[in-house]
C-alpha positions in Angstrom: 5.2 7.7 -3.9 6.6 9.4 -7.0 5.4 6.5 -9.1 2.0 6.8 -7.5 1.7 10.5 -8.3 2.9 9.9 -11.8 0.2 7.3 -12.5 -2.4 9.5 -10.9 -1.5 12.4 -13.2 -1.0 10.4 -16.3 -4.6 9.7 -17.0 -4.1 6.9 -19.6 -7.9 6.5 -19.6 -8.0 5.4 -16.0 -9.5 7.5 -13.3 -7.8 8.2 -10.0 -10.7 6.5 -8.2 -10.1 3.3 -10.3 -6.4 3.4 -9.5 -7.0 3.8 -5.8 -9.6 1.0 -5.8 -7.3 -1.3 -7.8 -4.4 -0.6 -5.4 -6.5 -1.3 -2.4 -7.7 -4.6 -3.9 -4.1 -5.5 -4.8 -2.8 -4.9 -1.3 -5.7 -6.8 0.2 -4.9 -9.7 -2.0 -1.2 -9.6 -0.9 -2.1 -9.5 2.8 -4.8 -12.2 2.3 -2.3 -14.6 0.6 0.3 -13.9 3.2 -2.3 -14.5 6.0 -3.4 -17.9 4.6 0.2 -18.9 4.2 0.9 -17.9 7.8 -2.1 -20.0 9.0 -0.8 -23.0 7.1 2.7 -22.6 8.5 1.3 -22.2 12.0 -0.9 -25.3 11.9 1.8 -27.6 10.4 4.5 -26.4 12.7 2.3 -26.7 15.8 1.0 -30.2 15.0 4.4 -31.6 14.0 6.2 -29.7 16.8 3.8 -31.1 19.5 4.2 -34.6 18.1 8.0 -34.2 18.1 8.0 -32.9 21.6 5.7 -35.7 22.7 7.9 -38.3 21.1 11.0 -37.0 22.8 9.2 -37.2 26.1 7.9 -40.7 25.5 4.3 -39.6 25.3 1.5 -40.3 22.8 1.5 -38.3 19.6 -1.4 -36.6 17.9 -0.9 -37.3 14.2 2.6 -38.6 13.4 3.8 -42.0 14.4 7.1 -42.6 16.2 8.4 -44.1 13.0 7.4 -41.1 10.9 9.1 -38.7 13.4 12.3 -40.8 13.4 12.3 -40.9 9.6 11.9 -37.1 9.3 14.0 -35.8 12.2 16.4 -38.6 13.1 17.8 -39.4 9.6 19.5 -37.7 6.7 16.0 -36.6 5.7 16.2 -33.9 8.3 18.6 -32.0 6.0 16.0 -32.1 3.3 13.4 -30.7 5.7 15.9 -28.0 6.8 16.9 -26.8 3.3 13.7 -27.5 1.3 12.2 -24.0 2.0 15.4 -22.3 0.8 15.5 -24.4 -2.4 11.8 -23.6 -3.0 12.4 -19.9 -2.6 15.1 -20.0 -5.2 12.8 -22.0 -7.5 9.8 -19.8 -6.8 10.5 -17.3 -9.7 10.9 -19.8 -12.6 8.1 -22.1 -11.4 5.6 -19.4 -10.6 6.2 -17.7 -14.0 5.4 -20.9 -15.8 2.2 -21.7 -13.8 -1.2 -20.2 -14.0 -2.1 -17.7 -11.2 -4.1 -20.4 -9.3 -1.2 -22.9 -9.7 1.3 -20.3 -8.5 -0.9 -19.7 -5.5 -1.0 -23.4 -4.6 2.8 -23.6 -5.0 3.1 -20.7 -2.5 0.8 -22.5 0.0 2.8 -25.8 -0.5 5.9 -23.8 0.3 4.3 -22.4 3.5 3.5 -26.0 4.6 7.1 -27.1 4.0 8.2 -24.0 6.0 5.9 -25.1 8.8 7.6 -28.5 8.9 11.0 -27.0 9.0 10.0 -24.7 11.9 8.4 -27.5 14.0 11.5 -27.8 16.2 10.9 -24.4 17.8 8.1 -26.0 19.9 10.7 -28.3 21.3 13.3 -25.5 21.9 11.1 -22.7 23.2 8.1 -22.6 25.5 4.7 -22.2 24.0 4.2 -19.0 25.9 7.3 -17.5 24.5 6.3 -18.4 20.9 2.9 -16.9 21.4 4.4 -13.7 22.9 7.0 -13.3 20.1 4.2 -13.9 17.5 2.1 -11.1 18.8 5.0 -8.7 19.2 6.1 -9.5 15.7 2.5 -9.0 14.4 2.3 -5.5 16.0 5.7 -4.5 14.7 5.0 -5.9 11.3 1.6 -4.1 11.0 3.2 -0.8 12.0 6.2 -1.1 9.7 4.1 -2.2 6.7 1.6 0.6 7.3 4.5 3.1 7.4 5.9 1.7 4.2 2.6 2.0 2.5 1.8 5.6 3.6 5.2 7.3 3.8 6.1 9.8 1.1 9.7 9.0 1.6 11.3 7.0 -1.2 12.6 3.8 0.4 14.2 2.3 -2.7 17.7 3.4 -1.6 17.4 1.2 1.5 17.0 -1.9 -0.6 20.7 -2.4 -1.5 21.9 -1.8 2.1 19.3 -4.2 3.5 20.2 -6.9 1.0 23.9 -6.5 1.8 23.1 -6.7 5.5 21.0 -9.9 4.9 23.9 -11.5 3.0 26.2 -10.5 5.9 24.2 -12.1 8.6 23.7 -15.3 6.5 27.5 -15.6 6.1 27.9 -15.0 9.9 25.3 -17.6 10.7 27.1 -20.2 8.5 30.5 -19.4 10.0 29.0 -19.6 13.5 27.9 -23.2 12.9 31.6 -24.1 13.5 32.5 -21.3 15.9 29.4 -21.7 18.2 29.9 -18.2 19.5 27.1 -16.8 21.7 28.3 -13.2 21.1 28.1 -13.7 17.3 24.7 -15.2 17.5 23.5 -12.3 19.8 24.8 -9.7 17.4 23.3 -11.5 14.4 19.9 -11.7 16.1 19.9 -8.0 16.8 20.9 -7.2 13.2 18.4 -9.7 11.9 15.5 -8.0 13.6 16.6 -4.6 12.3 17.1 -5.8 8.8 13.8 -7.6 8.5 12.0 -4.6 10.1 13.5 -2.4 7.4 12.6 -5.0 4.7 9.0 -5.0 5.8 8.6 -1.3 5.1 10.7 -1.5 1.9 8.9 -4.5 0.5 5.5 -2.9 1.2 6.4 0.2 -0.7 7.9 -1.9 -3.5 4.7 -3.9 -3.8 2.7 -0.8 -4.0 4.9 0.9 -6.6 5.2 -2.4 -8.6 1.4 -2.5 -8.9 1.2 1.1 -10.0 3.9 0.6 -12.6 2.0 -2.2 -14.4 -1.6 -1.1 -13.7 -2.1 0.8 -17.0 0.0 -1.6 -19.2 -1.6 -4.1 -21.5 -2.5 -7.2 -19.5 -1.6 -5.3 -16.4 -4.1 -6.9 -14.1 -2.9 -10.4 -15.0 0.7 -9.4 -14.3 -0.3 -7.8 -11.0 -1.9 -11.1 -10.0 1.5 -12.9 -10.2 3.1 -9.9 -8.5 0.7 -10.2 -5.6 2.0 -13.7 -4.9 5.7 -12.6 -5.0 4.7 -9.7 -2.7 3.0 -12.0 -0.3 6.1 -14.2 -0.3 8.4 -11.3 0.6 6.2 -10.1 3.4 5.7 -13.7 4.7 9.5 -14.2 4.8 10.0 -10.8 6.6 7.5 -11.8 9.3 8.8 -15.3 9.8 12.4 -14.2 10.1 11.7 -11.2 12.3 9.8 -13.5 14.7 12.6 -16.1 14.7 15.3 -13.5 15.5 13.1 -12.1 18.3 12.7 -15.7 19.6 16.5 -16.1 19.7 16.8 -12.8 21.6 14.0 -13.0 24.1 12.5 -16.5 23.9 12.4 -18.7 27.0 13.9 -22.1 26.3 12.4 -25.4 27.5 
């Protein structure tokens, strides 16, 4: 909020109304990009997940053949599917910075499709009703937290380092638990995961807002803001997906 007030008072040949309108347009673009990515992820994960479930039950598939499903999920390729989204996230920065704005946007959508492929197995593990319930609960929580992050006058920047440290901690715990297979550790990690990504939703929203305001009046500021919108949409997308997955682990009904 301090940056917002600084920009509003600075003048710099830009009226307050123009700044407010530009900020609204920027946030609408961020949420629009995120929404499209969520739709792509949902469609890919549902179609592939239903085919995977049908194949396991010996039923007819909708789109993928049995051979395709076996090649993706019953071979070493499944590790590629599993880790591809993580690799793409790490490559997002260098690749997006080299691409045009439209090219960067397409890369983000490609990432969301790959993420959908990696999430397809949740339709085998959890009931469709549980997935739908957790999606709507996450959507309500996400909207509330993001709205608070956008409107609060409290500076949330101090939360960032603690949330990132917590995120690293749960990642380490999840990796260690691959060998320990402890239900208690997984339960604790899931609770912490929900809390961390809830905090990150508010933090990232405020960070996106302040980031736009910091470049708005700079030379070529709108072009820079266009790329920033894609990174902002990615951050909020990841917050939503991970919050939902941790809620599924806590409250989802398994098949």
